C-alpha positions in Angstrom: -28.6 -32.9 12.0 -26.4 -32.2 9.0 -23.2 -30.9 10.4 -21.7 -30.3 6.9 -23.8 -27.1 6.6 -21.8 -25.8 9.6 -18.5 -27.2 9.3 -18.0 -28.2 5.8 -16.8 -31.5 4.3 -13.7 -31.9 6.1 -14.6 -31.3 9.6 -13.0 -33.2 12.5 -15.8 -35.3 13.8 -14.0 -36.3 17.0 -13.3 -32.8 17.8 -16.9 -31.8 17.4 -18.2 -34.9 19.4 -15.8 -33.8 22.3 -16.9 -30.2 22.0 -20.6 -31.3 22.3 -20.0 -33.7 25.1 -18.1 -31.1 27.2 -20.7 -28.4 26.6 -23.8 -30.5 27.4 -22.0 -32.0 30.4 -21.0 -28.8 32.0 -24.8 -27.6 31.4 -26.0 -30.8 33.1 -23.6 -30.4 36.0 -24.3 -26.9 36.7 -27.9 -26.5 36.2 -28.9 -30.1 37.3 -31.0 -30.6 34.0 -30.3 -31.2 30.4 -30.2 -28.4 27.8 -33.1 -28.5 25.4 -31.5 -26.8 22.3 -28.2 -26.2 20.4 -27.3 -23.2 18.8 -24.4 -22.2 16.5 -22.9 -18.9 15.6 -20.0 -18.6 13.2 -17.1 -16.2 12.8 -16.7 -14.2 9.6 -14.0 -13.3 7.0 -14.0 -10.1 5.2 -13.1 -10.8 1.8 -13.7 -7.3 0.1 -15.2 -4.0 1.2 -12.7 -3.0 3.8 -14.3 -0.1 5.8 -16.9 0.8 3.4 -20.2 -0.6 5.0 -20.3 2.4 7.7 -20.6 4.7 4.6 -23.1 2.7 2.9 -20.8 0.8 0.4 -20.6 -2.6 -0.9 -18.7 -5.7 0.7 -18.0 -9.3 0.2 -18.1 -11.2 3.4 -18.2 -15.0 4.3 -19.5 -16.8 7.4 -16.6 -19.2 8.1 -16.4 -22.8 9.6 -15.6 -21.8 13.4 -18.3 -21.0 15.9 -19.7 -20.3 19.2 -21.8 -23.4 20.3 -24.4 -22.8 22.9 -26.3 -25.3 24.8 -29.7 -23.5 25.9 -32.8 -23.9 28.0 -35.9 -21.8 28.4 -36.5 -20.6 31.8 -39.3 -19.1 33.8 -38.8 -15.6 35.0 -37.3 -12.4 33.4 -33.5 -13.2 33.6 -31.0 -14.5 31.1 -27.9 -16.2 32.3 -25.0 -17.0 29.9 -22.0 -19.0 31.0 -18.9 -19.3 28.9 -15.9 -21.4 29.6 -13.3 -19.7 31.6 -15.5 -16.6 32.2 -17.8 -15.5 35.0 -21.6 -15.8 34.2 -23.4 -13.0 32.6 -26.8 -12.2 34.2 -29.2 -9.7 32.6 -32.5 -8.8 34.1 -34.8 -8.1 31.2 -36.9 -5.6 33.2 -33.7 -3.3 33.3 -32.3 -3.1 29.9 -31.0 0.5 29.9 -27.4 1.2 29.1 -25.0 0.8 31.9 -21.8 3.0 31.5 -19.8 0.5 33.8 -20.7 -2.3 31.3 -19.2 -0.7 28.2 -16.9 -2.7 26.4 -18.3 -6.1 27.9 -20.2 -9.1 26.8 -23.0 -8.2 29.3 -23.4 -4.9 27.5 -23.8 -6.8 24.2 -26.5 -9.1 25.7 -28.4 -6.1 27.3 -28.2 -4.2 24.1 -29.7 -6.9 22.0 -32.5 -7.4 24.5 -33.2 -3.6 24.6 -33.4 -3.3 20.8 -35.9 -6.3 20.7 -38.0 -4.8 23.4 -38.0 -1.5 21.8 -39.3 -3.2 18.7 -42.3 -4.2 20.9 -41.3 -7.8 21.4 -42.1 -9.7 24.8 -39.0 -11.6 25.9 -38.3 -14.2 28.6 -35.6 -15.9 30.5 -33.1 -18.6 29.4 -29.8 -20.3 30.5 -27.1 -20.9 28.0 -23.8 -22.3 28.2 -21.2 -21.5 25.5 -18.0 -22.8 24.1 -16.1 -21.2 21.2 -13.7 -22.3 18.5 -13.8 -18.8 17.0 -10.0 -18.1 16.5 -8.6 -15.8 19.3 -7.2 -12.6 18.3 -7.7 -13.2 14.5 -10.4 -10.7 13.8 -13.1 -12.9 12.9 -15.7 -11.0 15.0 -16.3 -13.1 18.2 -18.4 -10.2 19.5 -20.6 -10.1 16.6 -21.0 -13.8 16.7 -22.0 -13.5 20.4 -24.6 -10.7 19.6 -26.2 -12.6 16.9 -26.2 -15.7 19.0 -28.3 -13.9 21.6 -30.7 -12.5 19.0 -31.3 -15.8 17.5 -31.9 -17.5 21.0 -34.3 -14.9 21.7 -36.0 -15.2 18.1 -36.2 -19.1 18.4 -37.4 -19.4 22.0 -39.9 -16.3 22.3 -40.4 -14.7 18.8 -41.4 -17.7 16.7 -38.5 -17.0 14.3 -40.0 -14.0 13.0 -36.6 -12.2 12.7 -34.8 -12.3 9.4 -31.1 -12.5 9.2 -30.9 -8.9 8.7 -33.0 -8.2 11.6 -30.7 -10.1 13.9 -27.8 -8.2 12.3 -29.3 -4.8 12.8 -30.3 -5.3 16.4 -26.7 -6.7 17.1 -25.1 -3.6 15.6 -27.2 -1.4 17.8 -26.0 -3.4 20.9 -22.3 -2.9 19.7 -22.7 0.7 18.8 -24.8 2.0 21.8 -24.1 -0.5 24.7 -20.6 -1.7 23.8 -19.3 1.4 22.6 -17.8 0.3 19.3 -19.1 2.4 16.1 -18.9 -0.5 13.7 -20.9 -0.7 10.6 -23.1 -3.7 9.6 -20.7 -6.1 7.9 -19.7 -8.3 10.6 -23.2 -8.8 12.0 -24.6 -9.5 8.5 -21.9 -11.9 7.5 -22.5 -13.9 10.5 -26.3 -13.8 10.5 -26.6 -14.5 6.8 -23.9 -17.2 6.2 -22.3 -18.2 2.7 -20.0 -15.9 0.8 -22.2 -12.9 0.3 -22.2 -9.6 -1.4 -24.0 -7.0 0.6 -24.9 -3.4 -0.7 -25.7 -1.1 2.1 -27.0 1.8 0.1 -30.0 1.2 2.3 -28.1 0.4 5.5 -30.9 -1.3 7.5 -32.1 -3.1 4.4 -29.0 -4.3 2.4 -29.3 -6.2 -0.7 -27.9 -9.6 -0.6 -26.3 -12.1 -3.3 -24.7 -15.2 -2.4 -21.7 -16.7 -4.3 -19.3 -19.7 -4.1 -15.5 -19.5 -3.6 -13.4 -20.4 -6.5 -12.8 -24.1 -6.3 -9.3 -25.2 -5.2 -8.8 -22.3 -2.8 -8.8 -22.2 1.0 -8.8 -19.3 3.5 -6.0 -19.0 5.9 -6.3 -16.4 8.6 -3.1 -15.4 10.6 -3.0 -13.6 13.8 0.2 -11.5 13.4 -0.1 -10.2 17.0 -1.1 -6.8 18.5 -3.9 -5.8 20.9 -7.2 -4.1 19.6 -8.3 -2.9 23.0 -6.6 0.5 22.5 -7.4 0.8 18.7 -11.1 1.9 18.9 -10.1 5.7 18.2 -8.2 4.6 15.0 -11.3 2.7 13.8 -13.6 5.6 14.5 -11.2 7.9 12.7 -11.6 6.1 9.3 -15.4 6.5 9.6 -15.4 10.1 10.7 -12.9 11.1 8.0 -14.9 9.7 5.2 -18.0 11.4 6.6 -15.9 14.6 6.8 -15.5 14.3 3.1 -19.1 13.6 2.6 -20.2 16.8 4.6 -18.0 19.1 2.3 -20.6 18.2 -0.2 -23.7 18.7 2.4 -24.0 14.7 2.6 -24.0 12.3 5.5 -22.0 9.4 4.0 -19.9 9.0 0.9 -22.4 6.8 -0.9 -24.5 10.0 -1.2 -21.6 11.8 -3.1 -21.1 11.0 -6.7 -17.6 9.9 -7.3 -16.9 12.2 -10.3 -17.9 15.1 -8.2 -15.5 14.1 -5.3 -12.7 13.9 -7.6 -13.5 17.2 -9.5 -13.3 19.0 -6.0 -10.2 17.3 -4.4 -8.7 20.8 -4.0 -11.5 21.9 -1.9 -11.8 18.8 0.1 -8.1 18.9 1.0 -8.4 22.4 2.3 -11.7 21.4 4.3 -10.6 18.1 5.6 -7.0 16.4 5.3 -5.0 14.4 2.7 -5.7 11.4 4.8 -9.4 11.9 4.4 -9.1 12.5 0.7 -7.2 9.2 0.3 -9.6 7.3 2.5 -12.4 8.5 0.2 -10.4 7.4 -2.8 -10.3 3.9 -1.2 -14.1 4.0 -0.6 -15.0 4.5 -4.5 -12.4 2.1 -5.6 -13.3 -0.6 -3.2 -16.8 -0.5 -4.2 -15.8 -1.0 -7.7 -13.5 -3.7 -6.8 -16.4 -5.7 -5.2 -18.4 -5.7 -8.4 -15.3 -6.7 -10.3 -14.9 -9.7 -7.8 -18.4 -10.6 -8.2 -18.3 -10.5 -11.9 -15.2 -12.8 -11.8 -17.0 -15.2 -9.5 -20.0 -15.4 -11.8 -17.7 -15.9 -14.8 -15.4 -18.7 -13.0 -12.4 -16.4 -13.4 -10.4 -17.3 -10.3 -7.5 -15.0 -11.4 -9.7 -11.9 -11.7 -11.2 -12.7 -8.2 -7.9 -13.1 -6.8 -6.7 -9.8 -8.3 -9.5 -7.8 -6.8 -8.6 -9.1 -3.4 -4.9 -8.2 -3.9 -5.7 -4.7 -5.1 -8.0 -4.4 -2.2 -5.1 -5.2 0.3 -2.9 -2.7 -1.4 -5.5 0.1 -1.3 -5.9 -0.5 2.4 -2.2 -0.1 2.9 -1.7 3.0 0.8 -5.1 4.8 0.9 -7.0 3.6 3.8 -3.9 3.3 6.0 -5.0 0.7 8.4 -2.3 -1.7 8.3 -0.3 -0.3 11.1 -0.8 1.9 14.1 0.5 5.5 13.3 3.9 6.1 14.4 4.6 2.7 15.8 7.7 0.6 14.8 6.0 -2.6 15.3 4.2 -3.4 12.2 3.0 -7.1 12.2 0.2 -6.8 9.8 2.5 -5.4 7.1 5.2 -7.8 8.0 2.7 -10.8 7.6 1.5 -9.4 4.3 4.8 -9.1 2.7 6.0 -12.5 4.1 2.9 -14.0 2.5 3.6 -12.5 -0.8 6.9 -14.0 -0.8 5.3 -17.4 -0.2 2.2 -17.5 -2.2 2.4 -18.3 -5.8 -1.2 -18.7 -6.5 -3.7 -16.7 -4.3 -4.1 -13.3 -2.6 -3.4 -11.6 0.7 -4.8 -8.6 2.5 -5.2 -7.0 6.0 -8.4 -8.6 7.6 -11.1 -6.8 9.2 -10.5 -3.4 11.2 -6.7 -3.6 10.9 -3.9 -1.7 12.5 -3.1 -4.7 14.3 -3.9 -8.5 14.4 -4.9 -10.6 11.5 -4.5 -11.0 7.7 -6.3 -13.0 5.4 -4.9 -15.2 2.6 -6.8 -17.0 -0.2 -4.4 -19.9 -1.0 -4.3 -22.7 -3.6 -5.0 -25.9 -1.8 -1.8 -27.3 -3.2 0.1 -24.5 -1.4 -1.9 -24.5 1.8 0.4 -26.9 3.7 3.5 -25.2 2.9 2.0 -21.7 3.5 0.7 -22.6 6.9 4.2 -24.2 7.9 6.0 -21.2 7.0 3.7 -18.7 8.7 3.6 -20.9 11.6 7.4 -20.7 12.0 7.1 -17.0 12.2 3.9 -16.2 14.0 3.4 -19.5 15.9 1.2 -22.5 15.0 -1.6 -21.5 17.3 -1.9 -18.3 15.3 -2.6 -19.7 11.8 -6.0 -20.9 11.2 -7.4 -22.6 8.2 -11.2 -21.9 7.5 -13.8 -22.7 5.0 -17.0 -20.8 3.8 -19.9 -21.8 5.8 -23.1 -21.8 4.2 -25.4 -21.5 7.3 -25.5 -18.4 9.4 -26.4 -18.2 13.1 -29.0 -20.9 13.6 -30.7 -23.2 16.2 -29.2 -26.6 15.2 -31.5 -28.7 17.5 
């Protein structure tokens, strides 16, 4: 097994050994038998394309070197059992995969939703038992829920579907579970980045069949994700408003999403759009158009070995999220940890970029830091936000997969 494909060149072998031993021992102790398979599902880092996927935009996303590890055994019968360290077991009867309102917002809903999506596609599923341990950073916005969804999809794929599902297939059924069963109106960025792996440009013009191109991060730079604090549990309405306001602009032109509205037509009719929607909706639409162009600019820089051009695009994206998208703090709140983290980062970093990470409003920021500055940057951010909230990550070339 080539662990470098999952954790990069500098991974902590002793830490991984201990994780695997603890996981396999837990499975054996509780089930009385050994697990047959090991699966790994990574977290993700959103590099560019902040809140554009749901309006069929362009994104640049990376799988990263933290993951959910799963020890799995195929079982007879029609039930799946998923046990995670520190949590009660999840049990789903595959003969009953309809939406349960009481499960909204839970991991059980995600597992049931993935199963339902696959059954609706005509697949015949069966039981399994899985034990999970996670190194996905807590509270850092690296999509632990998407990592879980895609993991469940890949376990079914490997055990019962002969591996017929593509990475995009797994992402699509996982998004369905999150939208319909969990109750979060997310786009496809998180699930796609996790299922595909690597640093990928995704074009969601055809949302269920995004075009995919893979790239490498500029040499000499490291990702650092900082959890600045805040709870996402009460923020779903704020996330949903971004999507609905962008779509309200599209509806002014008789379209469903902004990707269907020509940029020139939008800018030529801002007066009408303001009257029919709001100034914030106008600004968020501006962000959408400019963000798509920034993705293309960043990709061009990567192709030409232009690290400064790439970092400039990331910094400009962060500024647009602050001013136009307005997802760097909760409206009317005096607590603004994301903006504080970004501005502190700007005062430290000499060669790099920083931006809000993921959904925003509270939680994490992403910095791309010259390796020579990483230690100093992490030290200073740890002094402010706590060492336990500052995480170094590397681009992971492999998406969710069966390891053994």
